C-alpha positions in Angstrom: 2.8 -133.4 207.4 4.2 -135.1 204.3 8.0 -135.5 204.2 9.8 -135.2 200.8 13.4 -136.3 200.6 16.0 -134.1 198.8 16.2 -136.8 196.0 12.4 -136.8 195.5 12.3 -133.0 195.4 15.0 -133.0 192.8 13.2 -135.6 190.7 9.9 -133.6 191.0 11.5 -130.5 189.6 13.4 -132.1 186.7 12.1 -132.4 183.1 14.5 -135.2 182.0 13.0 -138.0 184.1 9.8 -140.0 183.4 7.1 -140.1 186.1 4.8 -143.1 186.6 2.0 -144.2 188.9 1.2 -147.4 190.9 -2.5 -147.7 191.7 -3.9 -150.2 194.2 -7.5 -150.8 195.0 -8.7 -153.4 197.5 -9.3 -155.7 199.1 -13.0 -155.9 198.1 -15.5 -158.2 199.8 -13.9 -161.1 198.0 -10.4 -160.1 199.2 -9.4 -159.3 195.6 -7.2 -156.4 194.5 -6.9 -154.2 191.4 -3.3 -153.1 190.8 -2.3 -151.0 187.8 0.7 -149.0 186.6 1.0 -146.3 184.1 4.3 -147.8 182.9 4.2 -149.4 179.4 5.0 -152.8 180.9 3.9 -154.9 183.9 5.8 -154.0 187.1 6.3 -155.8 190.4 6.5 -153.7 193.6 6.8 -155.2 197.0 6.0 -158.7 195.6 2.7 -157.4 194.0 2.2 -157.4 190.3 0.9 -154.1 188.8 -0.6 -154.5 185.3 0.0 -152.0 182.5 -3.3 -152.8 180.7 -5.4 -150.6 183.0 -7.7 -148.6 180.7 -7.3 -145.6 183.0 -8.4 -142.5 181.1 -8.1 -139.8 183.7 -6.7 -139.0 187.2 -8.1 -136.0 188.9 -6.3 -135.1 192.1 -7.8 -132.7 194.7 -7.2 -129.0 194.0 -5.3 -127.1 196.7 -7.4 -124.5 198.4 -7.4 -122.6 201.6 -11.0 -123.4 202.5 -12.6 -126.6 204.0 -14.2 -128.3 201.0 -15.1 -131.7 199.7 -12.5 -132.0 196.9 -11.7 -135.6 196.3 -9.4 -137.8 194.2 -11.2 -139.2 191.1 -10.0 -142.1 189.0 -11.7 -142.8 185.7 -11.6 -146.1 183.8 -12.8 -146.9 180.3 -14.8 -150.1 180.7 -17.0 -150.6 177.6 -17.2 -154.4 178.2 -17.9 -154.0 182.0 -14.9 -156.1 182.8 -14.4 -154.4 186.1 -18.1 -154.8 187.1 -17.5 -158.1 189.1 -15.0 -156.3 191.3 -17.3 -153.4 191.9 -20.4 -155.4 192.0 -23.2 -153.7 193.8 -21.9 -150.2 193.2 -20.7 -147.9 195.9 -22.8 -149.6 198.6 -20.5 -152.7 198.6 -17.3 -150.8 197.8 -17.7 -148.0 200.3 -14.6 -147.9 202.5 -12.3 -150.0 200.3 -8.8 -148.8 200.5 -7.2 -147.1 197.5 -3.5 -146.0 197.3 -1.6 -144.2 194.5 2.2 -144.1 194.6 4.4 -142.0 192.4 7.8 -143.1 191.0 10.3 -142.0 188.3 12.3 -143.7 185.5 15.8 -142.4 184.8 15.3 -141.3 181.2 18.7 -139.5 181.1 21.9 -140.9 179.6 23.9 -140.6 182.9 23.9 -142.0 186.4 21.5 -140.0 188.5 21.1 -140.4 192.3 22.8 -143.8 192.0 20.3 -145.0 189.4 21.5 -146.2 185.9 20.0 -144.8 182.7 16.6 -146.5 181.9 16.3 -147.9 185.4 13.6 -147.0 188.0 14.6 -144.9 191.0 14.1 -146.8 194.3 12.4 -143.8 195.9 8.6 -143.8 195.8 6.2 -141.3 197.4 2.6 -141.5 198.3 0.3 -139.3 196.2 -3.0 -140.6 197.7 -4.0 -143.1 200.4 -7.5 -143.3 201.6 -10.9 -144.9 201.3 -13.3 -145.1 198.3 -16.4 -143.0 198.7 -18.2 -144.1 195.5 -17.8 -146.1 192.3 -20.4 -145.6 189.5 -20.7 -146.3 185.8 -21.6 -143.5 183.3 -22.3 -143.9 179.6 -21.1 -141.5 176.9 -21.5 -141.7 173.1 -18.0 -143.1 172.7 -17.5 -145.5 175.7 -18.6 -146.6 179.1 -16.7 -145.0 182.0 -16.3 -146.2 185.6 -15.7 -143.3 187.9 -14.1 -144.2 191.3 -14.0 -141.4 193.9 -11.7 -141.5 196.9 -12.7 -139.8 200.1 -11.3 -136.3 200.3 -8.9 -135.1 203.1 -12.0 -133.7 204.8 -13.9 -137.0 204.3 -14.1 -137.9 208.0 -15.8 -134.6 208.6 -18.1 -134.3 205.6 -18.9 -137.2 203.2 -19.3 -136.5 199.5 -22.3 -138.9 199.2 -25.7 -139.3 201.0 -26.0 -142.1 203.5 -29.4 -143.9 203.5 -30.5 -144.6 207.0 -33.9 -146.2 206.5 -34.5 -149.2 208.8 -34.6 -151.7 205.9 -31.4 -150.4 204.3 -29.4 -150.5 207.5 -30.6 -154.0 208.4 -29.8 -155.3 204.9 -26.4 -153.6 204.3 -25.1 -153.7 207.9 -26.8 -156.6 209.7 -24.5 -156.2 212.8 -25.0 -152.4 213.1 -27.4 -151.4 215.8 -26.7 -147.7 216.4 -29.8 -146.7 214.5 -32.2 -149.0 216.3 -33.2 -146.4 218.9 -34.0 -143.9 216.1 -36.7 -146.3 214.8 -38.2 -147.3 218.1 -41.5 -145.6 218.9 -41.8 -144.2 215.4 -45.4 -145.4 214.9 -47.8 -143.0 213.2 -49.5 -140.6 215.6 -52.6 -138.6 215.1 -52.9 -135.1 216.7 -56.3 -133.6 217.4 -56.7 -130.3 219.2 -53.2 -130.5 220.7 -53.6 -134.0 222.0 -51.9 -137.2 220.9 -54.3 -140.1 220.0 
């Protein structure tokens, strides 16, 4: 169960503070990270630099429901020059399982001291909006731009993936050379001819 402090609850219900996001994706196979912020300036958090020039066009959090479904956290980038392609090279097959986290914070946009924070300063009280694994990353083209849609695994992700897993012998051997749990499935799978109820 997520714990929200009294100060965070107060900030979430106020209209006179400015919210912002810190988005971290990685490491990928090259141990690189993408770190972005919705602030209008670059920001350092826990010794890591978050860039303001992110080209993020949409954040779509899961919708709260009472049923078990596959709602997921979707992050959309505008990437007409394919600048992010090297990071996501190979599509969802290489990026599957990469960690993604989204933190929320607030700027004191009032004219007074609030929860010990001066006007214009950032509250030292962050909360986790999303933390999980990437389920897919794919490009889509529109008439105006090229979009990169990154989908995080849903809360029910461990029970039901939102994408199809290819389990052919060649795919498993190429993508996961050290994986051997599917070997038995392919053994003895030679073609068989059945005539009048007998194997031949």
